[in-house]
N, C-alpha and C positions, 0 to 999 in steps of 0.2 A: 505493498499499499503505501501511496507516496507521501512524505512527509509534509505536511502543512504548517507554514509558520505565522502566526499574528501577532503583531507587537502593538501594545498600546501603551506611551511613553507619557507619562500624566507627573508632571513637576519633578520629584526622586525617583520615581517609581516605575520601573519596566517591567512588562508582561509578554511572555513567549510561552504561547501553547501551540504544542504538535502535537500528534496522534497518541504518544506515547506518556508526556508529562507537560506540566505547567510549572515554569521558572519565574519567577518572577524576584527581580533584583533591586535592593531598595541602597539608596547613595545619600550621600551627606547628612543634612539635619533635617529631622522627621518631627514634627509638632500636632497638635491639636489642626492646624490648618490645614494639613496635608492628610488629616484622619478621613475626610470624605471618597477623596480620591482613592487613598488605600484600599476602602472597603469597596468601592467599585471594581477594581481589580482584583481582588481577592474573591469576591462574591462571583466574580466571571471566572475564575480559574476555578473555582470549588462547583460552580456549574455546570465546566468542561466536563466533569466527572474523571477526573485523571489524578493521579497524585500531585499534590502541589510541594516543591521545592523552593524556600524563600531564603534568598542570598543577602545577607547583611555585612559582607565583609566591606565594604565601602559605605556602611552608616558609621558617621561619625557620632550621632549623637540622638537620642529617642526621648521624649516624653511620657509621662506614665499614660497618657490616652493612646499611644500610638503600642505602647505594651500590652496593655489591658486588650486593644484590638487585636494583636496577634493571638493571644491566650483564646479570645473568643473566637478567632477563626480556626485555632485548634481544636477547638472542641466541638464546631459546625462539623468539620471536616471528619472528625473521629465519631461523631453519631450518623452520618452518611456513610460511614465505612472507607472513607478516602484516608491515606495516608498524607501527613501535612511534617514537612520538615522545616527549621528554621536553622540555619548553616553560617558560621563565620562570624561569628558577635566577637568583637572587638572587648577588652577589658572594660571601657569605660559602659558600655552597653550591658556586658553580663551582670556589672557594679550594680544597674537599676533593676535587673530582673531579680539579684539575688536580693535587695532591699526589697522589691515587691513579694517576694518569697516564690515566684514562679519558674524562675531560671531553669530548676531541674525537670521541669516539664516541658518545656517551650526550647531553648537551647541543643542544637546536637553538634560538634565537633565534626569537622571533613575529616576522610580519612588521610 
């Protein structure tokens, strides 16, 4: 089957959907002002009914609203039986996750 790829660039959020997987890249600083863009892109990815991998290597900082959205997306994906991984968290982002008590549920490290 041919590989289809769709790109949706929104602020610091890039989404690529293929036949096998959805990959989302988050870069720069994300805060409450980008929350609706993140939700739209993530819902599109979850609705595509494919595993979702969110790469955050390029994310310098996020606020608690973005972290809460990521946790909610993971729960939504789990309810729908779809895997969701967030990989590549820098130390600053890991600290936010640790302070909020959700880092062990959300962050996975790339091999």
